[in-house]
N, C-alpha and C positions, 0 to 999 in steps of 0.2 A: 503492500499500500503505499501511495505514495502521500507527502504532508498536505497536500489539497485535501486529499479525499480524508483523512484524519481528522481536518478541520470541520470540514461541512459535516462530517458526522458527530462529530462535536457540541458545534453550529444545532445540528437536529435533534437531539437528545436536550442539550441544554435550554433551549428555547423557548420549553412551555416553562419552564423554572422562573427562567429571567420575566417573562411578561406576567407570573401571577405574581412575584415578588411585590413589585409596587402595588398591586391591588391587596393583597393582606396588610399591608401597611395603610393604607388607605380604612381598615375597617375600625380604625379608632373612631368612638362616639363623639360627636360634636353639639354641643345644644349650648343656648345661651339661656341663663339662669336672670329672670329680673327678680325685684323685691321694692317694696316702698318702703323709706327710709325716715325717719320722721330727723328733722336738722332745726339745731336749735340757734338763732341768731339774738343776739342781743345789743345790737346795734353800738355798742362801744368799742371803740379802737385800745381803751385800756384794758387787754384779757388780764393782764398779769394782775391787774389792781394795784399799782402802784404808787397811784395820788393816793387812794384811799391808805396804804399801809404808811405810806411816807407822813402823811397830817398825822394820823393815828399814833405814829411815834415819835412824833415831836411835842404833841398833848402829854402824852403817856411821861417822856423823858421829863418834859417840865413839873407834871405833877409828883412824878418820884421824885424831883430837886428839892420839892417842899418837906419831903420827910425825912427823918433823920439826922445826924450829923457825924463828921468825919469819914470815914470809910464807909459807915453804913449810908451815907449820903449818897456817895458813886456808886453803889451796890443799890438803891432804891431807884437812880437817874437809869440805869441801866435794865433795871428789872420794869420798870414804869415805861421806857421808850420798847422795850419786846412785846409787852402785854398790850401796850395802845398801838405799835404794828399791826398786830394780829386782830385787834376788836376793829380797829380800820379797814384790815382788808375782807372781814367778815362783813362790816355795814357797808360797804362798797360793794360787797357779789352778792347780798340783798337787793342792793337798788338797782342793780344789773338784772336779777333774775325778776324782778316785779314789771321791769320793763322788757323782757324778752318774749319776743314769737315765732313761732314754730312754723315750718313748711313742710309738707310731705314730698322728697323728691324719688321719682323712679329711678334706680341704678342698676343694671346690668353689666354682667362679666361671664366671659366665654369658658365651660367646664369639660374637658376631655375628659371621657372615661376609658 
């Protein structure tokens, strides 16, 4: 047998497998899954509530400074600033939550099985 006949015989035998391989690769199922999602809009650009935290920290530090004496005054000032910052942050969050509104958005993504 010469080389061309071997090549033709190989192609004849391998051709069905070569054609079927891409078809099997396409057997993966593709589907699109969509769901409705509630999205919160608070209308504020200060999402980290820096303004409320800052104002609360200053106010708390000033109040804490009025208490104690010596090193206790320093500790009261720092403690007041920390507590005031936390309270200011929570107050601003509460105000933002009252002004918030929700929309429903449809979001879709591809799923391959």
